[in-house]
Backbone bond lengths (Angstrom), bond angles and torsions (degrees), N, CA, C in turn:
res aa  C-N    CA-C-N  psi(-1)  N-CA   C-N-CA  omega(-1)  CA-C   N-CA-C  phi
1 M - - - 1.460 - - 1.527 109.41 -
2 R 1.310 116.03 135.49 1.462 121.27 179.38 1.522 109.45 -117.28
3 E 1.327 116.05 132.87 1.459 119.53 -179.35 1.521 110.47 -71.19
4 L 1.320 115.52 136.48 1.456 121.44 177.41 1.525 108.34 -80.26
5 T 1.308 117.10 127.88 1.457 121.23 -177.09 1.523 111.37 -115.08
6 L 1.307 115.34 162.19 1.456 122.26 -178.99 1.523 108.94 -109.94
7 P 1.340 118.11 114.36 1.473 120.14 179.22 1.528 111.21 -57.08
8 E 1.313 116.08 150.83 1.456 121.29 -176.60 1.523 112.17 -56.43
9 K 1.334 117.38 -40.28 1.469 119.40 -177.95 1.530 111.37 -64.45
10 L 1.336 117.05 -34.47 1.468 119.86 177.20 1.524 110.87 -74.37
11 T 1.320 116.35 -35.59 1.467 120.07 176.13 1.525 110.30 -60.06
12 E 1.327 116.67 -44.55 1.462 120.58 -179.50 1.519 111.29 -65.15
13 R 1.308 117.26 -38.47 1.474 119.74 177.90 1.524 111.18 -67.84
14 L 1.326 116.23 -36.82 1.463 119.59 176.74 1.523 110.28 -63.24
15 K 1.313 117.63 -42.43 1.467 121.39 178.29 1.521 110.98 -60.42
16 K 1.332 116.91 -37.23 1.467 120.21 179.09 1.527 111.04 -67.89
17 I 1.330 116.64 -36.80 1.471 120.18 175.90 1.521 109.60 -62.60
18 Y 1.321 116.29 -46.04 1.464 120.49 178.82 1.527 111.08 -61.32
19 Q 1.308 116.73 -42.59 1.466 120.23 179.97 1.527 111.12 -62.68
20 A 1.324 115.99 -42.83 1.469 120.04 179.07 1.528 110.73 -62.73
21 M 1.346 116.29 -40.38 1.457 119.48 178.89 1.519 111.03 -64.52
22 E 1.319 117.71 -41.52 1.453 121.00 178.42 1.529 111.41 -62.25
23 E 1.326 116.21 -40.06 1.459 120.04 -179.96 1.531 110.72 -65.78
24 E 1.329 116.69 -41.67 1.462 119.97 178.43 1.527 110.88 -66.16
25 Y 1.335 115.16 -42.81 1.464 119.94 178.31 1.528 110.06 -59.09
26 D 1.326 116.61 -48.54 1.467 121.08 -177.76 1.523 111.33 -61.47
27 E 1.330 116.77 -37.16 1.462 119.94 -179.33 1.528 110.88 -67.80
28 V 1.333 117.00 -43.55 1.462 120.10 178.19 1.530 110.11 -65.34
29 A 1.338 116.88 -43.29 1.460 120.40 178.77 1.529 110.71 -60.69
30 R 1.332 116.65 -39.97 1.466 120.88 179.31 1.524 110.78 -63.05
31 R 1.325 115.67 -45.78 1.469 119.68 -178.62 1.520 112.07 -65.43
32 L 1.328 116.58 -30.60 1.468 120.72 179.37 1.530 112.29 -89.94
33 E 1.339 115.85 -5.46 1.465 121.16 -174.10 1.525 109.88 54.54
34 F 1.327 114.65 46.85 1.458 122.75 -176.76 1.525 110.67 -108.10
35 S 1.331 115.67 140.18 1.462 121.07 176.82 1.527 109.52 -147.77
36 C 1.329 115.73 149.36 1.468 120.87 176.26 1.527 111.77 -82.63
37 K 1.314 116.72 -8.68 1.466 121.20 -175.33 1.527 111.22 -58.95
38 G 1.327 115.41 128.49 1.454 120.70 177.08 1.515 114.61 78.67
39 C 1.332 118.13 8.12 1.465 120.61 -178.22 1.535 109.87 -71.35
40 P 1.336 118.43 133.83 1.463 121.26 179.82 1.526 112.68 -77.31
41 D 1.330 117.06 -12.96 1.457 121.80 -177.47 1.531 109.27 -100.22
42 N 1.323 116.75 174.93 1.459 121.35 176.17 1.528 108.30 -143.42
43 C 1.325 116.16 118.04 1.465 121.07 -176.98 1.525 112.82 -66.26
44 C 1.334 116.95 -13.27 1.464 120.07 -176.18 1.523 113.03 -72.40
45 D 1.348 117.96 -2.03 1.464 119.17 174.56 1.532 111.47 -96.21
46 S 1.335 116.03 7.35 1.458 120.96 178.79 1.531 110.56 -75.38
47 Y 1.319 116.25 147.40 1.461 121.87 -178.62 1.531 108.42 -91.82
48 F 1.333 115.84 91.68 1.459 122.17 -179.24 1.518 110.03 -102.23
49 L 1.326 115.97 140.69 1.460 121.82 174.65 1.526 109.31 -111.20
50 H 1.322 115.96 145.60 1.463 123.04 -176.58 1.528 108.21 -127.27
51 Y 1.347 115.86 153.31 1.456 118.76 -166.54 1.523 115.22 -130.07
52 T 1.310 119.01 6.63 1.464 118.32 -174.19 1.526 113.16 -124.32
53 Y 1.330 114.28 142.02 1.452 121.10 172.81 1.525 110.60 -67.40
54 V 1.322 116.24 -32.31 1.469 120.90 -179.84 1.527 110.32 -54.91
55 E 1.318 116.77 -49.67 1.465 120.01 -177.91 1.530 111.29 -73.54
56 W 1.321 116.83 -33.41 1.460 120.93 177.61 1.537 109.74 -60.57
57 I 1.318 115.67 -46.62 1.470 120.40 178.71 1.522 110.73 -63.44
58 Y 1.338 115.70 -44.51 1.474 119.63 -177.19 1.528 110.67 -63.50
59 L 1.320 116.31 -38.18 1.460 120.12 177.25 1.527 110.36 -58.54
60 W 1.322 115.92 -41.36 1.459 119.51 179.99 1.530 112.31 -73.74
61 Q 1.323 117.44 -25.07 1.467 118.88 171.57 1.527 109.43 -59.87
62 G 1.320 115.69 -40.74 1.456 120.02 177.75 1.520 112.05 -69.21
63 M 1.330 116.66 -42.52 1.467 120.19 -179.83 1.519 111.14 -56.27
64 R 1.298 116.96 -41.60 1.454 120.89 -174.63 1.530 112.96 -72.18
65 Q 1.315 116.27 -9.02 1.460 119.05 175.44 1.528 112.13 -86.33
66 L 1.337 116.14 -8.14 1.459 120.63 -179.82 1.529 110.05 -87.88
67 P 1.328 117.72 153.95 1.467 119.98 173.64 1.526 110.44 -57.60
68 L 1.323 116.84 150.06 1.461 121.37 -176.46 1.530 112.20 -57.88
69 Q 1.317 117.02 -39.32 1.465 119.54 179.69 1.527 110.96 -63.10
70 K 1.343 116.42 -41.37 1.469 120.18 178.80 1.528 110.30 -66.16
71 Q 1.332 116.92 -40.38 1.463 119.87 176.50 1.530 110.77 -57.27
72 Q 1.335 116.36 -44.60 1.461 119.54 -178.29 1.515 111.88 -65.49
73 E 1.332 116.96 -38.38 1.469 120.27 176.88 1.524 110.56 -60.04
74 I 1.331 115.94 -44.07 1.464 120.60 -179.92 1.520 110.64 -65.20
75 L 1.328 117.11 -42.98 1.459 120.59 -179.22 1.525 111.20 -64.90
76 D 1.327 117.25 -37.78 1.468 120.11 176.70 1.525 109.97 -61.27
77 R 1.337 116.33 -43.96 1.468 119.82 178.03 1.522 110.79 -64.58
78 A 1.331 116.22 -40.09 1.469 120.48 -178.62 1.525 110.91 -60.58
79 H 1.307 117.31 -44.73 1.470 120.51 179.16 1.526 111.01 -62.66
80 R 1.331 117.06 -39.70 1.468 119.70 177.82 1.529 111.02 -64.51
81 V 1.329 115.85 -43.31 1.463 119.78 -179.14 1.526 111.13 -64.77
82 V 1.324 117.50 -40.23 1.465 120.96 178.39 1.533 110.07 -60.19
83 R 1.323 117.32 -41.94 1.467 120.05 178.21 1.526 110.76 -65.31
84 Q 1.332 116.35 -40.18 1.468 120.09 179.07 1.526 110.94 -65.64
85 Y 1.342 116.72 -40.07 1.464 120.42 176.01 1.521 110.16 -56.41
86 A 1.336 115.52 -47.67 1.470 120.32 -177.65 1.528 110.88 -60.26
87 D 1.327 116.76 -41.27 1.464 120.26 179.50 1.525 110.85 -63.66
88 E 1.337 116.44 -44.44 1.465 119.94 -179.10 1.529 111.88 -66.53
89 L 1.311 116.51 -44.15 1.463 120.08 -179.72 1.527 111.15 -65.20
90 A 1.328 116.93 -34.24 1.467 120.20 177.38 1.527 111.04 -63.65
91 Q 1.338 116.32 -27.96 1.466 121.63 176.69 1.531 112.03 -90.95
92 E 1.344 115.44 9.63 1.469 122.67 179.69 1.528 111.49 59.63
93 R 1.333 115.01 36.41 1.459 120.81 175.62 1.524 108.76 -114.10
94 R 1.331 115.63 143.23 1.454 119.54 175.94 1.525 108.48 -75.72
95 P 1.329 118.07 122.69 1.466 120.45 -175.58 1.531 112.56 -63.61
96 V 1.312 115.35 141.76 1.465 122.06 172.39 1.527 106.23 -130.22
97 M 1.331 115.22 90.30 1.458 121.56 -178.70 1.519 109.75 -134.41
98 M 1.310 116.43 146.07 1.450 119.96 -179.60 1.522 110.64 -67.58
99 C 1.324 116.40 137.38 1.462 122.18 176.91 1.524 109.47 -59.56
100 P 1.326 118.42 138.80 1.470 120.34 -179.58 1.526 113.87 -64.54
101 L 1.325 117.02 -13.37 1.466 120.11 178.07 1.528 112.73 -85.91
102 N 1.330 116.09 -6.67 1.463 119.73 -177.50 1.522 110.57 -87.69
103 E 1.327 115.07 126.13 1.464 121.01 175.61 1.525 108.86 -131.19
104 E 1.318 115.39 120.36 1.465 121.59 -179.81 1.521 111.48 54.29
105 G 1.324 115.28 39.59 1.457 120.71 175.32 1.510 115.93 85.94
106 L 1.334 117.46 -0.60 1.463 120.78 -177.07 1.520 111.08 -125.38
107 C 1.334 115.94 150.25 1.459 121.95 178.13 1.527 109.56 -81.43
108 V 1.329 116.30 125.83 1.469 119.36 -179.15 1.531 111.82 -77.15
109 L 1.338 116.51 -12.04 1.463 120.52 175.98 1.532 109.90 -121.18
110 Y 1.316 115.84 42.21 1.462 121.68 -174.63 1.537 113.30 -51.60
111 P 1.340 120.57 -45.68 1.475 119.23 179.76 1.529 113.33 -65.93
112 F 1.339 117.17 -16.90 1.464 121.35 -177.11 1.531 112.69 -107.91
113 R 1.325 117.34 8.71 1.456 120.15 -177.02 1.528 110.11 -63.12
114 L 1.331 116.04 152.83 1.453 121.75 -172.16 1.538 111.49 -81.36
115 L 1.326 114.43 169.24 1.471 120.00 -171.89 1.519 112.16 -59.82
116 V 1.329 117.65 -43.50 1.466 119.93 -178.80 1.521 110.57 -61.33
117 C 1.333 116.80 -38.18 1.461 120.47 178.08 1.529 110.89 -61.74
118 R 1.321 115.97 -34.29 1.462 120.84 -177.09 1.525 112.69 -77.89
119 T 1.331 117.64 -18.61 1.465 120.02 -176.66 1.522 112.70 -98.54
120 H 1.323 117.09 -18.09 1.459 119.69 -173.77 1.525 110.98 -70.30
121 G 1.307 115.87 138.73 1.467 120.84 177.27 1.508 112.21 128.71
122 V 1.331 116.63 -58.21 1.459 120.46 -178.27 1.537 110.03 -97.41
123 P 1.331 118.26 161.56 1.460 120.73 178.66 1.529 110.97 -61.32
124 A 1.318 115.46 144.72 1.462 120.42 -179.12 1.515 109.97 -147.94
125 T 1.300 114.72 163.51 1.459 120.55 177.02 1.518 108.99 -143.25
126 M 1.323 116.24 155.95 1.457 120.75 176.62 1.517 109.31 -156.24
127 T 1.326 115.32 156.68 1.462 121.50 176.45 1.521 108.45 -112.90
128 R 1.306 116.61 123.37 1.462 120.99 -179.80 1.525 110.39 -74.13
129 P 1.338 117.02 163.65 1.470 120.02 178.66 1.529 113.46 -56.96
130 D 1.339 116.97 -27.27 1.468 119.53 179.52 1.523 112.54 -83.82
131 G 1.336 116.72 3.64 1.458 121.00 177.46 1.522 114.76 93.00
132 R 1.316 117.49 -8.69 1.461 119.98 -179.67 1.524 109.97 -72.59
133 R 1.308 116.43 132.07 1.462 121.55 -178.65 1.527 109.46 -97.67
134 L 1.330 115.45 129.00 1.456 121.32 -179.34 1.518 109.90 -114.73
135 T 1.319 116.39 146.45 1.460 120.98 175.13 1.519 109.05 -125.82
136 F 1.319 115.29 146.34 1.454 122.29 -179.74 1.531 107.26 -124.05
137 P 1.331 118.28 124.18 1.468 120.71 -171.32 1.524 114.97 -76.13
138 G 1.328 117.90 -12.22 1.460 119.79 -175.41 1.520 110.64 92.12
139 C 1.306 116.84 -179.38 1.466 121.39 -177.97 1.528 110.25 -73.24
140 F 1.335 115.92 174.44 1.466 119.43 -174.29 1.529 112.11 -63.63
141 R 1.342 117.49 -34.29 1.463 119.36 179.14 1.522 110.66 -68.71
142 C 1.327 115.38 -39.91 1.458 119.11 -179.88 1.532 110.86 -69.60
143 Q 1.334 116.40 -35.74 1.459 119.82 178.78 1.530 111.12 -62.68
144 K 1.314 116.74 -34.10 1.464 119.51 176.93 1.526 110.52 -64.18
145 I 1.334 116.04 -41.45 1.462 120.60 178.66 1.523 110.64 -64.50
146 T 1.337 116.59 -45.53 1.463 119.62 -176.99 1.521 111.94 -69.88
147 S 1.341 117.52 -30.86 1.474 119.17 178.18 1.522 110.20 -66.05
148 E 1.341 116.23 -34.68 1.465 119.47 176.76 1.519 110.09 -69.52
149 R 1.330 116.87 -38.02 1.466 120.58 177.47 1.522 110.45 -62.99
150 E 1.335 115.96 -42.83 1.470 120.21 -178.43 1.523 111.12 -65.63
151 S 1.336 115.90 -37.72 1.467 118.60 179.40 1.522 111.63 -66.18
152 E 1.334 114.96 -22.47 1.463 120.37 177.48 1.524 111.15 -95.57
153 A 1.339 115.70 8.48 1.472 122.16 179.86 1.524 111.16 60.06
154 G 1.327 115.43 34.53 1.456 119.51 178.17 1.513 112.02 -91.52
155 T 1.315 115.95 163.80 1.457 120.98 178.08 1.520 109.65 -83.19
156 I 1.331 116.28 135.78 1.458 121.37 -179.59 1.526 108.76 -97.94
157 P 1.330 118.14 112.83 1.468 119.74 177.34 1.527 109.95 -70.09
158 M 1.328 116.02 145.15 1.454 121.59 -179.58 1.519 110.95 -138.24
159 V 1.316 115.79 151.07 1.456 121.02 171.14 1.524 107.68 -80.11
160 E 1.308 117.28 128.40 1.464 121.70 175.92 1.530 107.70 -92.51
161 R 1.314 115.77 105.69 1.465 120.63 -174.94 1.529 113.71 -78.42
162 T 1.326 117.65 -23.84 1.469 120.97 -168.23 1.521 114.51 -54.14
163 P 1.337 120.71 -51.71 1.477 119.53 -177.68 1.520 113.31 -58.75
164 L 1.327 117.16 -40.82 1.458 119.87 -178.25 1.526 111.39 -73.68
165 L 1.325 117.21 -34.24 1.466 119.41 175.75 1.527 110.62 -66.70
166 R 1.329 116.09 -35.18 1.464 119.10 176.26 1.525 111.11 -65.94
167 Q 1.331 116.46 -40.59 1.462 119.78 177.11 1.528 110.73 -62.58
168 L 1.331 116.25 -40.27 1.460 120.11 177.91 1.523 110.58 -64.04
169 A 1.334 116.80 -39.59 1.466 120.88 178.31 1.529 110.86 -64.13
170 L 1.327 117.24 -37.56 1.462 120.67 177.47 1.527 111.08 -64.51
171 L 1.331 116.54 -41.21 1.458 120.30 176.52 1.522 110.48 -60.59
172 E 1.317 115.35 -44.75 1.469 119.81 -179.96 1.521 110.80 -61.03
173 N 1.325 116.24 -42.79 1.468 119.91 179.54 1.523 111.69 -62.37
174 E 1.327 116.25 -40.14 1.462 119.47 178.98 1.529 111.21 -65.61
175 L 1.335 115.99 -38.69 1.460 120.37 -177.72 1.520 111.93 -66.25
176 V 1.338 116.74 -44.24 1.473 120.11 -172.78 1.522 112.52 -107.99
177 L 1.335 117.12 16.91 1.468 121.62 -174.78 1.525 112.16 -50.69
178 D 1.319 117.39 -46.32 1.457 121.08 -177.32 1.524 112.60 -101.45
179 L 1.333 116.01 15.12 1.466 119.48 -175.05 1.526 112.16 -125.75
180 R 1.329 117.29 19.21 1.450 120.53 -174.16 1.527 112.73 -55.40
181 D 1.327 116.30 -39.49 1.461 119.40 -177.92 1.521 112.18 -74.55
182 R 1.335 117.06 -12.60 1.463 121.02 -178.30 1.524 112.18 -111.96
183 C 1.321 116.74 -5.43 1.469 121.30 -179.36 1.531 109.37 -125.53
184 P 1.318 117.50 83.21 1.471 119.29 178.51 1.517 111.14 -63.10
185 K 1.312 116.72 156.21 1.462 120.26 178.57 1.526 109.66 -59.50
186 I 1.314 115.00 144.09 1.458 119.78 -179.83 1.519 110.86 -117.22
187 R 1.315 114.35 154.80 1.473 123.10 178.92 1.521 104.81 -150.89
188 M 1.327 116.13 88.33 1.450 120.46 -166.94 1.522 112.76 -133.88
189 T 1.321 115.18 150.72 1.455 121.00 170.33 1.529 108.56 -83.99
190 I 1.316 116.58 167.59 1.466 120.18 175.16 1.522 110.08 -61.26
191 A 1.325 116.89 -40.03 1.466 119.85 178.86 1.524 110.94 -57.88
192 E 1.326 116.71 -40.97 1.470 120.04 179.11 1.527 111.29 -69.31
193 M 1.343 116.52 -39.66 1.465 119.77 178.21 1.526 111.18 -60.86
194 L 1.315 115.91 -33.30 1.453 119.98 178.85 1.528 110.79 -78.81
195 A 1.327 116.21 -47.48 1.461 120.08 -176.31 1.527 112.56 -63.00
196 K 1.320 116.94 -34.35 1.469 120.84 179.81 1.515 112.82 -77.49
197 G 1.317 117.32 -14.10 1.453 120.44 -175.34 1.513 110.10 82.05
198 P 1.327 118.08 178.25 1.470 120.49 179.49 1.525 110.72 -64.40
199 P 1.340 117.66 150.94 1.471 119.70 -178.78 1.524 112.12 -64.33
200 T 1.319 115.76 141.27 1.458 121.57 179.74 1.524 110.68 -127.33
201 L 1.316 115.80 159.40 1.459 122.58 177.05 1.512 109.92 -105.40
202 P 1.337 118.62 136.31 1.456 120.90 177.84 1.527 111.15 -69.44
């Protein structure tokens, strides 16, 4: 088995996508006067699915920068969370479990967090490949702000995810262009990406 790696040029492009998303998020948050500061909830217990080898590899780039003992602690939590997910899904319930990367309310791999993690919180919209347009209202605190804006007939600013998701898809295509038969499509949580280890090629 050979570990799948991310070339430096693709890593740099991924970082630029993340930076652009952060800038868009910050601009929407500024316009809404929205902040996570003092929030009693934590979005890291949300059940998010991820679909790219690019982000899976990048997540493990971050993991390997941690001390070995810390890595093992995270992996132990990841395996527990994966088992809990399976139990909840078997009961046809949407899992609500804290991400194994969260410690004392903070992400231990914050600079390496995935795109969905970076977009959650403020309102967003995207257009799927089939042309269907989706909107996401943001977290409960943000929804309260936007409901007040709507009652005042104000415009609700949103993050437009589509261009950046397309850029991410292009990166993924470049990475696995000649490996389609060896890289099946993935649909994984962060806990699964950690528990399975970095992606490998048969």
